[in-house]
N, CA, C and O atoms as a GROMACS GRO file, in nm:
protein
  516
    1MET      N    1   0.085  -0.117   0.000
    1MET     CA    2   0.000   0.000   0.000
    1MET      C    3   0.090   0.124   0.000
    1MET      O    4   0.185   0.132   0.077
    2SER      N    5   0.060   0.219  -0.085
    2SER     CA    6   0.139   0.343  -0.091
    2SER      C    7   0.111   0.430   0.032
    2SER      O    8   0.012   0.411   0.102
    3ALA      N    9   0.199   0.525   0.055
    3ALA     CA   10   0.179   0.620   0.164
    3ALA      C   11   0.045   0.693   0.147
    3ALA      O   12  -0.030   0.710   0.243
    4TYR      N   13   0.018   0.734   0.026
    4TYR     CA   14  -0.108   0.804  -0.003
    4TYR      C   15  -0.228   0.717   0.035
    4TYR      O   16  -0.322   0.764   0.100
    5GLU      N   17  -0.226   0.591  -0.006
    5GLU     CA   18  -0.338   0.500   0.024
    5GLU      C   19  -0.351   0.475   0.174
    5GLU      O   20  -0.462   0.465   0.226
    6LEU      N   21  -0.238   0.464   0.243
    6LEU     CA   22  -0.238   0.443   0.388
    6LEU      C   23  -0.305   0.560   0.460
    6LEU      O   24  -0.388   0.540   0.549
    7ILE      N   25  -0.268   0.681   0.422
    7ILE     CA   26  -0.324   0.800   0.487
    7ILE      C   27  -0.469   0.821   0.443
    7ILE      O   28  -0.552   0.864   0.524
    8ARG      N   29  -0.501   0.793   0.319
    8ARG     CA   30  -0.641   0.799   0.272
    8ARG      C   31  -0.728   0.707   0.357
    8ARG      O   32  -0.840   0.744   0.394
    9ALA      N   33  -0.677   0.586   0.388
    9ALA     CA   34  -0.751   0.492   0.471
    9ALA      C   35  -0.774   0.549   0.612
    9ALA      O   36  -0.880   0.527   0.671
   10HIS      N   37  -0.674   0.621   0.666
   10HIS     CA   38  -0.691   0.686   0.796
   10HIS      C   39  -0.807   0.784   0.791
   10HIS      O   40  -0.894   0.782   0.879
   11TYR      N   41  -0.810   0.871   0.690
   11TYR     CA   42  -0.916   0.971   0.680
   11TYR      C   43  -1.052   0.907   0.652
   11TYR      O   44  -1.154   0.956   0.701
   12ASP      N   45  -1.055   0.800   0.575
   12ASP     CA   46  -1.181   0.728   0.552
   12ASP      C   47  -1.235   0.672   0.683
   12ASP      O   48  -1.355   0.678   0.709
   13ALA      N   49  -1.146   0.617   0.766
   13ALA     CA   50  -1.185   0.566   0.897
   13ALA      C   51  -1.235   0.679   0.986
   13ALA      O   52  -1.332   0.662   1.059
   14SER      N   53  -1.170   0.794   0.980
   14SER     CA   54  -1.214   0.910   1.056
   14SER      C   55  -1.356   0.949   1.018
   14SER      O   56  -1.439   0.979   1.104
   15ASP      N   57  -1.384   0.949   0.889
   15ASP     CA   58  -1.520   0.983   0.841
   15ASP      C   59  -1.624   0.886   0.895
   15ASP      O   60  -1.739   0.924   0.917
   16ARG      N   61  -1.585   0.760   0.916
   16ARG     CA   62  -1.677   0.657   0.968
   16ARG      C   63  -1.684   0.658   1.121
   16ARG      O   64  -1.768   0.589   1.178
   17GLY      N   65  -1.598   0.735   1.187
   17GLY     CA   66  -1.590   0.732   1.333
   17GLY      C   67  -1.524   0.605   1.384
   17GLY      O   68  -1.554   0.560   1.494
   18ASP      N   69  -1.435   0.546   1.305
   18ASP     CA   70  -1.369   0.420   1.334
   18ASP      C   71  -1.230   0.447   1.391
   18ASP      O   72  -1.134   0.461   1.316
   19LEU      N   73  -1.218   0.453   1.524
   19LEU     CA   74  -1.091   0.485   1.587
   19LEU      C   75  -0.985   0.379   1.557
   19LEU      O   76  -0.870   0.414   1.530
   20ASP      N   77  -1.021   0.253   1.562
   20ASP     CA   78  -0.923   0.148   1.531
   20ASP      C   79  -0.868   0.164   1.390
   20ASP      O   80  -0.748   0.148   1.367
   21GLY      N   81  -0.955   0.196   1.295
   21GLY     CA   82  -0.911   0.220   1.158
   21GLY      C   83  -0.821   0.342   1.146
   21GLY      O   84  -0.727   0.343   1.066
   22MET      N   85  -0.851   0.445   1.226
   22MET     CA   86  -0.766   0.564   1.226
   22MET      C   87  -0.626   0.533   1.278
   22MET      O   88  -0.528   0.590   1.231
   23LEU      N   89  -0.619   0.445   1.376
   23LEU     CA   90  -0.491   0.411   1.438
   23LEU      C   91  -0.413   0.306   1.360
   23LEU      O   92  -0.294   0.288   1.384
   24ALA      N   93  -0.478   0.235   1.268
   24ALA     CA   94  -0.415   0.125   1.196
   24ALA      C   95  -0.283   0.161   1.129
   24ALA      O   96  -0.192   0.078   1.129
   25PRO      N   97  -0.266   0.282   1.072
   25PRO     CA   98  -0.139   0.314   1.006
   25PRO      C   99  -0.024   0.344   1.103
   25PRO      O  100   0.091   0.356   1.061
   26LEU      N  101  -0.055   0.354   1.234
   26LEU     CA  102   0.048   0.390   1.331
   26LEU      C  103   0.118   0.265   1.384
   26LEU      O  104   0.056   0.161   1.405
   27GLY      N  105   0.248   0.278   1.405
   27GLY     CA  106   0.326   0.174   1.468
   27GLY      C  107   0.370   0.218   1.606
   27GLY      O  108   0.342   0.331   1.646
   28PRO      N  109   0.438   0.131   1.680
   28PRO     CA  110   0.479   0.165   1.816
   28PRO      C  111   0.575   0.283   1.825
   28PRO      O  112   0.585   0.345   1.930
   29GLN      N  113   0.645   0.315   1.717
   29GLN     CA  114   0.739   0.426   1.718
   29GLN      C  115   0.688   0.549   1.642
   29GLN      O  116   0.762   0.646   1.626
   30SER      N  117   0.563   0.547   1.596
   30SER     CA  118   0.507   0.662   1.525
   30SER      C  119   0.502   0.782   1.618
   30SER      O  120   0.450   0.774   1.729
   31ALA      N  121   0.557   0.895   1.572
   31ALA     CA  122   0.558   1.018   1.650
   31ALA      C  123   0.450   1.112   1.597
   31ALA      O  124   0.454   1.152   1.481
   32TRP      N  125   0.355   1.147   1.682
   32TRP     CA  126   0.238   1.227   1.647
   32TRP      C  127   0.251   1.361   1.718
   32TRP      O  128   0.251   1.365   1.841
   33THR      N  129   0.264   1.471   1.644
   33THR     CA  130   0.286   1.603   1.704
   33THR      C  131   0.167   1.694   1.678
   33THR      O  132   0.130   1.721   1.564
   34GLU      N  133   0.107   1.740   1.788
   34GLU     CA  134   0.002   1.840   1.785
   34GLU      C  135   0.068   1.977   1.802
   34GLU      O  136   0.161   1.991   1.882
   35ALA      N  137   0.020   2.077   1.730
   35ALA     CA  138   0.083   2.209   1.723
   35ALA      C  139   0.088   2.281   1.858
   35ALA      O  140  -0.001   2.266   1.942
   36ALA      N  141   0.193   2.357   1.876
   36ALA     CA  142   0.202   2.446   1.992
   36ALA      C  143   0.082   2.541   1.990
   36ALA      O  144   0.044   2.590   1.884
   37GLY      N  145   0.025   2.565   2.104
   37GLY     CA  146  -0.092   2.652   2.114
   37GLY      C  147  -0.223   2.576   2.103
   37GLY      O  148  -0.328   2.629   2.141
   38PHE      N  149  -0.219   2.452   2.052
   38PHE     CA  150  -0.337   2.366   2.047
   38PHE      C  151  -0.355   2.306   2.186
   38PHE      O  152  -0.256   2.280   2.254
   39PRO      N  153  -0.479   2.283   2.232
   39PRO     CA  154  -0.498   2.235   2.370
   39PRO      C  155  -0.428   2.102   2.400
   39PRO      O  156  -0.401   2.073   2.516
   40TYR      N  157  -0.397   2.024   2.299
   40TYR     CA  158  -0.336   1.893   2.319
   40TYR      C  159  -0.193   1.891   2.264
   40TYR      O  160  -0.143   1.786   2.223
   41ALA      N  161  -0.129   2.007   2.264
   41ALA     CA  162   0.006   2.024   2.208
   41ALA      C  163   0.104   1.925   2.268
   41ALA      O  164   0.097   1.890   2.386
   42GLY      N  165   0.195   1.880   2.184
   42GLY     CA  166   0.299   1.789   2.228
   42GLY      C  167   0.321   1.679   2.127
   42GLY      O  168   0.252   1.672   2.025
   43THR      N  169   0.416   1.595   2.155
   43THR     CA  170   0.445   1.480   2.070
   43THR      C  171   0.416   1.353   2.148
   43THR      O  172   0.462   1.334   2.260
   44TYR      N  173   0.338   1.266   2.085
   44TYR     CA  174   0.295   1.140   2.145
   44TYR      C  175   0.351   1.028   2.059
   44TYR      O  176   0.342   1.033   1.936
   45VAL      N  177   0.408   0.926   2.121
   45VAL     CA  178   0.471   0.818   2.047
   45VAL      C  179   0.392   0.689   2.066
   45VAL      O  180   0.374   0.640   2.178
   46GLY      N  181   0.346   0.635   1.954
   46GLY     CA  182   0.269   0.511   1.954
   46GLY      C  183   0.120   0.535   1.966
   46GLY      O  184   0.077   0.638   2.017
   47PRO      N  185   0.041   0.439   1.919
   47PRO     CA  186  -0.105   0.455   1.917
   47PRO      C  187  -0.168   0.479   2.054
   47PRO      O  188  -0.259   0.561   2.066
   48ASP      N  189  -0.121   0.409   2.158
   48ASP     CA  190  -0.180   0.427   2.291
   48ASP      C  191  -0.161   0.569   2.342
   48ASP      O  192  -0.252   0.626   2.402
   49ALA      N  193  -0.044   0.625   2.318
   49ALA     CA  194  -0.017   0.763   2.362
   49ALA      C  195  -0.102   0.862   2.283
   49ALA      O  196  -0.146   0.962   2.338
   50VAL      N  197  -0.124   0.835   2.154
   50VAL     CA  198  -0.208   0.923   2.072
   50VAL      C  199  -0.352   0.920   2.121
   50VAL      O  200  -0.418   1.024   2.129
   51VAL      N  201  -0.401   0.802   2.155
   51VAL     CA  202  -0.538   0.792   2.208
   51VAL      C  203  -0.549   0.869   2.339
   51VAL      O  204  -0.642   0.948   2.357
   52ALA      N  205  -0.456   0.846   2.431
   52ALA     CA  206  -0.462   0.911   2.562
   52ALA      C  207  -0.440   1.062   2.554
   52ALA      O  208  -0.509   1.139   2.620
   53GLY      N  209  -0.344   1.104   2.472
   53GLY     CA  210  -0.307   1.244   2.468
   53GLY      C  211  -0.389   1.330   2.374
   53GLY      O  212  -0.396   1.452   2.391
   54VAL      N  213  -0.452   1.267   2.273
   54VAL     CA  214  -0.524   1.344   2.172
   54VAL      C  215  -0.670   1.301   2.161
   54VAL      O  216  -0.759   1.374   2.204
   55PHE      N  217  -0.694   1.184   2.106
   55PHE     CA  218  -0.831   1.144   2.073
   55PHE      C  219  -0.922   1.132   2.195
   55PHE      O  220  -1.038   1.173   2.190
   56GLY      N  221  -0.870   1.077   2.304
   56GLY     CA  222  -0.949   1.067   2.426
   56GLY      C  223  -0.985   1.203   2.483
   56GLY      O  224  -1.097   1.224   2.530
   57ARG      N  225  -0.891   1.295   2.478
   57ARG     CA  226  -0.915   1.430   2.530
   57ARG      C  227  -1.013   1.506   2.441
   57ARG      O  228  -1.097   1.581   2.490
   58ILE      N  229  -1.001   1.488   2.309
   58ILE     CA  230  -1.096   1.552   2.217
   58ILE      C  231  -1.236   1.502   2.247
   58ILE      O  232  -1.330   1.582   2.254
   59ALA      N  233  -1.253   1.371   2.264
   59ALA     CA  234  -1.384   1.314   2.293
   59ALA      C  235  -1.442   1.369   2.423
   59ALA      O  236  -1.562   1.390   2.434
   60ALA      N  237  -1.356   1.394   2.521
   60ALA     CA  238  -1.401   1.446   2.650
   60ALA      C  239  -1.439   1.594   2.641
   60ALA      O  240  -1.528   1.638   2.714
   61ASP      N  241  -1.374   1.670   2.554
   61ASP     CA  242  -1.391   1.816   2.550
   61ASP      C  243  -1.489   1.867   2.445
   61ASP      O  244  -1.536   1.980   2.456
   62TRP      N  245  -1.520   1.785   2.342
   62TRP     CA  246  -1.594   1.837   2.227
   62TRP      C  247  -1.713   1.749   2.190
   62TRP      O  248  -1.707   1.627   2.204
   63ASP      N  249  -1.818   1.811   2.143
   63ASP     CA  250  -1.929   1.743   2.077
   63ASP      C  251  -1.915   1.765   1.928
   63ASP      O  252  -1.884   1.875   1.883
   64GLY      N  253  -1.939   1.660   1.851
   64GLY     CA  254  -1.938   1.673   1.706
   64GLY      C  255  -1.805   1.712   1.646
   64GLY      O  256  -1.800   1.768   1.537
   65TYR      N  257  -1.695   1.685   1.717
   65TYR     CA  258  -1.562   1.720   1.665
   65TYR      C  259  -1.535   1.641   1.538
   65TYR      O  260  -1.555   1.520   1.534
   66ARG      N  261  -1.491   1.712   1.435
   66ARG     CA  262  -1.472   1.648   1.305
   66ARG      C  263  -1.362   1.717   1.228
   66ARG      O  264  -1.344   1.838   1.236
   67PHE      N  265  -1.288   1.637   1.152
   67PHE     CA  266  -1.194   1.691   1.053
   67PHE      C  267  -1.254   1.663   0.917
   67PHE      O  268  -1.280   1.548   0.882
   68THR      N  269  -1.274   1.768   0.840
   68THR     CA  270  -1.324   1.753   0.703
   68THR      C  271  -1.207   1.772   0.608
   68THR      O  272  -1.152   1.882   0.597
   69LEU      N  273  -1.170   1.666   0.539
   69LEU     CA  274  -1.060   1.668   0.444
   69LEU      C  275  -1.106   1.734   0.315
   69LEU      O  276  -1.207   1.696   0.257
   70GLU      N  277  -1.029   1.832   0.271
   70GLU     CA  278  -1.060   1.902   0.146
   70GLU      C  279  -0.961   1.869   0.036
   70GLU      O  280  -0.995   1.874  -0.082
   71ASP      N  281  -0.837   1.836   0.074
   71ASP     CA  282  -0.736   1.805  -0.025
   71ASP      C  283  -0.635   1.711   0.037
   71ASP      O  284  -0.593   1.729   0.151
   72LEU      N  285  -0.595   1.609  -0.039
   72LEU     CA  286  -0.493   1.516   0.004
   72LEU      C  287  -0.383   1.516  -0.102
   72LEU      O  288  -0.406   1.479  -0.217
   73ILE      N  289  -0.264   1.559  -0.061
   73ILE     CA  290  -0.155   1.582  -0.154
   73ILE      C  291  -0.054   1.469  -0.141
   73ILE      O  292  -0.001   1.443  -0.033
   74ASP      N  293  -0.028   1.402  -0.255
   74ASP     CA  294   0.062   1.288  -0.260
   74ASP      C  295   0.203   1.336  -0.290
   74ASP      O  296   0.231   1.384  -0.400
   75GLY      N  297   0.291   1.324  -0.193
   75GLY     CA  298   0.431   1.362  -0.212
   75GLY      C  299   0.523   1.242  -0.196
   75GLY      O  300   0.634   1.254  -0.144
   76GLY      N  301   0.476   1.126  -0.240
   76GLY     CA  302   0.558   1.005  -0.224
   76GLY      C  303   0.547   0.954  -0.082
   76GLY      O  304   0.440   0.912  -0.040
   77ASP      N  305   0.659   0.956  -0.007
   77ASP     CA  306   0.654   0.910   0.132
   77ASP      C  307   0.603   1.018   0.227
   77ASP      O  308   0.591   0.995   0.347
   78ARG      N  309   0.574   1.136   0.173
   78ARG     CA  310   0.516   1.246   0.252
   78ARG      C  311   0.381   1.281   0.192
   78ARG      O  312   0.370   1.305   0.072
   79VAL      N  313   0.278   1.285   0.278
   79VAL     CA  314   0.141   1.314   0.236
   79VAL      C  315   0.089   1.427   0.321
   79VAL      O  316   0.112   1.431   0.442
   80VAL      N  317   0.017   1.520   0.258
   80VAL     CA  318  -0.038   1.635   0.330
   80VAL      C  319  -0.189   1.635   0.316
   80VAL      O  320  -0.242   1.629   0.205
   81GLY      N  321  -0.258   1.640   0.429
   81GLY     CA  322  -0.403   1.654   0.431
   81GLY      C  323  -0.439   1.795   0.473
   81GLY      O  324  -0.390   1.845   0.575
   82VAL      N  325  -0.524   1.860   0.395
   82VAL     CA  326  -0.566   1.998   0.424
   82VAL      C  327  -0.717   1.998   0.445
   82VAL      O  328  -0.791   1.936   0.368
   83GLY      N  329  -0.762   2.066   0.548
   83GLY     CA  330  -0.904   2.068   0.574
   83GLY      C  331  -0.942   2.160   0.689
   83GLY      O  332  -0.875   2.260   0.716
   84THR      N  333  -1.052   2.124   0.755
   84THR     CA  334  -1.110   2.208   0.859
   84THR      C  335  -1.156   2.122   0.976
   84THR      O  336  -1.219   2.018   0.959
   85TYR      N  337  -1.124   2.169   1.098
   85TYR     CA  338  -1.180   2.111   1.220
   85TYR      C  339  -1.308   2.187   1.253
   85TYR      O  340  -1.315   2.309   1.236
   86THR      N  341  -1.408   2.116   1.298
   86THR     CA  342  -1.530   2.177   1.352
   86THR      C  343  -1.571   2.100   1.476
   86THR      O  344  -1.534   1.984   1.494
   87GLY      N  345  -1.648   2.165   1.559
   87GLY     CA  346  -1.701   2.100   1.678
   87GLY      C  347  -1.755   2.204   1.773
   87GLY      O  348  -1.740   2.324   1.750
   88THR      N  349  -1.816   2.158   1.881
   88THR     CA  350  -1.870   2.246   1.984
   88THR      C  351  -1.807   2.205   2.117
   88THR      O  352  -1.813   2.089   2.156
   89CYS      N  353  -1.747   2.302   2.184
   89CYS     CA  354  -1.683   2.276   2.313
   89CYS      C  355  -1.792   2.242   2.416
   89CYS      O  356  -1.887   2.318   2.432
   90LYS      N  357  -1.777   2.129   2.483
   90LYS     CA  358  -1.876   2.086   2.582
   90LYS      C  359  -1.885   2.182   2.700
   90LYS      O  360  -1.994   2.206   2.750
   91ALA      N  361  -1.772   2.236   2.744
   91ALA     CA  362  -1.770   2.321   2.864
   91ALA      C  363  -1.835   2.457   2.841
   91ALA      O  364  -1.893   2.515   2.933
   92THR      N  365  -1.826   2.508   2.717
   92THR     CA  366  -1.876   2.644   2.690
   92THR      C  367  -1.995   2.647   2.596
   92THR      O  368  -2.065   2.748   2.586
   93ASN      N  369  -2.018   2.536   2.528
   93ASN     CA  370  -2.122   2.527   2.424
   93ASN      C  371  -2.096   2.621   2.307
   93ASN      O  372  -2.188   2.659   2.235
   94LYS      N  373  -1.969   2.660   2.288
   94LYS     CA  374  -1.931   2.747   2.177
   94LYS      C  375  -1.880   2.662   2.059
   94LYS      O  376  -1.804   2.567   2.078
   95PRO      N  377  -1.924   2.696   1.938
   95PRO     CA  378  -1.876   2.623   1.820
   95PRO      C  379  -1.736   2.671   1.779
   95PRO      O  380  -1.692   2.780   1.815
   96MET      N  381  -1.671   2.586   1.703
   96MET     CA  382  -1.536   2.615   1.654
   96MET      C  383  -1.524   2.569   1.510
   96MET      O  384  -1.580   2.467   1.470
   97ARG      N  385  -1.450   2.646   1.433
   97ARG     CA  386  -1.414   2.610   1.295
   97ARG      C  387  -1.271   2.660   1.273
   97ARG      O  388  -1.246   2.780   1.281
   98ALA      N  389  -1.178   2.568   1.246
   98ALA     CA  390  -1.037   2.605   1.235
   98ALA      C  391  -0.974   2.534   1.116
   98ALA      O  392  -0.994   2.414   1.095
   99ARG      N  393  -0.898   2.608   1.038
   99ARG     CA  394  -0.824   2.551   0.924
   99ARG      C  395  -0.703   2.472   0.976
   99ARG      O  396  -0.643   2.508   1.077
  100VAL      N  397  -0.671   2.365   0.905
  100VAL     CA  398  -0.565   2.276   0.952
  100VAL      C  399  -0.497   2.208   0.835
  100VAL      O  400  -0.556   2.185   0.730
  101ALA      N  401  -0.369   2.176   0.856
  101ALA     CA  402  -0.295   2.091   0.764
  101ALA      C  403  -0.225   1.984   0.846
  101ALA      O  404  -0.172   2.011   0.954
  102HIS      N  405  -0.226   1.863   0.795
  102HIS     CA  406  -0.157   1.750   0.856
  102HIS      C  407  -0.046   1.705   0.761
  102HIS      O  408  -0.071   1.683   0.642
  103VAL      N  409   0.075   1.693   0.812
  103VAL     CA  410   0.187   1.646   0.731
  103VAL      C  411   0.229   1.510   0.785
  103VAL      O  412   0.269   1.496   0.901
  104TRP      N  413   0.217   1.410   0.700
  104TRP     CA  414   0.247   1.271   0.734
  104TRP      C  415   0.374   1.225   0.662
  104TRP      O  416   0.393   1.257   0.545
  105THR      N  417   0.459   1.151   0.731
  105THR     CA  418   0.572   1.084   0.669
  105THR      C  419   0.556   0.935   0.697
  105THR      O  420   0.536   0.893   0.811
  106VAL      N  421   0.564   0.855   0.591
  106VAL     CA  422   0.546   0.711   0.601
  106VAL      C  423   0.678   0.642   0.567
  106VAL      O  424   0.745   0.678   0.470
  107ALA      N  425   0.714   0.542   0.647
  107ALA     CA  426   0.834   0.462   0.622
  107ALA      C  427   0.804   0.316   0.655
  107ALA      O  428   0.745   0.286   0.758
  108ASP      N  429   0.843   0.228   0.568
  108ASP     CA  430   0.824   0.084   0.590
  108ASP      C  431   0.678   0.048   0.616
  108ASP      O  432   0.649  -0.041   0.696
  109GLY      N  433   0.586   0.117   0.550
  109GLY     CA  434   0.445   0.083   0.558
  109GLY      C  435   0.370   0.132   0.679
  109GLY      O  436   0.254   0.097   0.698
  110VAL      N  437   0.434   0.215   0.763
  110VAL     CA  438   0.367   0.273   0.879
  110VAL      C  439   0.400   0.422   0.888
  110VAL      O  440   0.497   0.469   0.829
  111VAL      N  441   0.318   0.494   0.964
  111VAL     CA  442   0.344   0.635   0.986
  111VAL      C  443   0.470   0.649   1.071
  111VAL      O  444   0.478   0.594   1.181
  112ALA      N  445   0.567   0.723   1.020
  112ALA     CA  446   0.686   0.756   1.098
  112ALA      C  447   0.658   0.881   1.180
  112ALA      O  448   0.685   0.886   1.300
  113THR      N  449   0.603   0.984   1.111
  113THR     CA  450   0.570   1.108   1.181
  113THR      C  451   0.440   1.167   1.128
  113THR      O  452   0.404   1.150   1.012
  114PHE      N  453   0.372   1.236   1.217
  114PHE     CA  454   0.253   1.316   1.187
  114PHE      C  455   0.278   1.451   1.252
  114PHE      O  456   0.320   1.458   1.367
  115GLU      N  457   0.252   1.558   1.177
  115GLU     CA  458   0.264   1.692   1.236
  115GLU      C  459   0.143   1.774   1.195
  115GLU      O  460   0.108   1.783   1.078
  116GLN      N  461   0.080   1.835   1.295
  116GLN     CA  462  -0.039   1.916   1.275
  116GLN      C  463   0.000   2.064   1.273
  116GLN      O  464   0.080   2.110   1.355
  117PHE      N  465  -0.058   2.138   1.177
  117PHE     CA  466  -0.048   2.284   1.171
  117PHE      C  467  -0.191   2.334   1.172
  117PHE      O  468  -0.270   2.299   1.084
  118VAL      N  469  -0.227   2.417   1.271
  118VAL     CA  470  -0.367   2.455   1.288
  118VAL      C  471  -0.378   2.600   1.334
  118VAL      O  472  -0.292   2.651   1.406
  119ASP      N  473  -0.486   2.665   1.291
  119ASP     CA  474  -0.520   2.797   1.343
  119ASP      C  475  -0.577   2.776   1.483
  119ASP      O  476  -0.693   2.738   1.498
  120THR      N  477  -0.496   2.800   1.584
  120THR     CA  478  -0.536   2.769   1.722
  120THR      C  479  -0.630   2.873   1.783
  120THR      O  480  -0.696   2.845   1.883
  121VAL      N  481  -0.638   2.992   1.725
  121VAL     CA  482  -0.722   3.098   1.782
  121VAL      C  483  -0.869   3.056   1.792
  121VAL      O  484  -0.927   3.070   1.900
  122PRO      N  485  -0.932   3.005   1.686
  122PRO     CA  486  -1.073   2.967   1.699
  122PRO      C  487  -1.095   2.855   1.800
  122PRO      O  488  -1.200   2.849   1.865
  123VAL      N  489  -0.998   2.768   1.814
  123VAL     CA  490  -1.009   2.658   1.912
  123VAL      C  491  -1.006   2.717   2.053
  123VAL      O  492  -1.091   2.684   2.136
  124ALA      N  493  -0.909   2.804   2.080
  124ALA     CA  494  -0.897   2.866   2.212
  124ALA      C  495  -1.020   2.950   2.245
  124ALA      O  496  -1.069   2.946   2.358
  125GLN      N  497  -1.070   3.024   2.147
  125GLN     CA  498  -1.188   3.107   2.171
  125GLN      C  499  -1.310   3.022   2.207
  125GLN      O  500  -1.389   3.061   2.293
  126ALA      N  501  -1.325   2.908   2.143
  126ALA     CA  502  -1.439   2.821   2.173
  126ALA      C  503  -1.428   2.762   2.314
  126ALA      O  504  -1.528   2.733   2.379
  127MET      N  505  -1.304   2.744   2.362
  127MET     CA  506  -1.284   2.684   2.494
  127MET      C  507  -1.284   2.785   2.607
  127MET      O  508  -1.286   2.747   2.724
  128GLU      N  509  -1.281   2.915   2.573
  128GLU     CA  510  -1.279   3.019   2.677
  128GLU      C  511  -1.417   3.038   2.736
  128GLU      O  512  -1.516   3.050   2.664
  129ALA      N  513  -1.423   3.039   2.867
  129ALA     CA  514  -1.552   3.059   2.937
  129ALA      C  515  -1.600   3.202   2.926
  129ALA      O  516  -1.706   3.236   2.979
   0.00000   0.00000   0.00000
C-alpha cells in the first residue's frame, strides 16, 4: 500500500468514526505532534499515547468534533491533508471552525511522523468561558 493509500484509509476511517481504523497506520514508534498553542500540544509516540493524549481528550472536550478533508496531496513518502476542524466545546457550548494541515511521513508501511499545523485561535476562543 502506498503512503497516499495508507493515509487515505486513515481519513476514511475518521469519516466513519472508526478509531481502530484511524490508528491502523500507526506503529509503536510513530511520533504524532500536535501544534504548539493547540490544547493537546505535544508529541505522542505510539497509538496508545495518541489515544490518551489526543483522541481521548478531544472526545471528552468536544461534541461533534470532526476533521473535514478538502485536499490530500501525494508527495511520495510524505502526504499532506488539508481541511477544517469543527465541533462544539462541551464546557462552553461554543462552536469552533479552524483551518488545519496534517503532514504525514510514512516509512516501511507505517506512519513515521505526523505533524499538525492549525489555526489555534478559533479553538482557544471556543474553549474560553
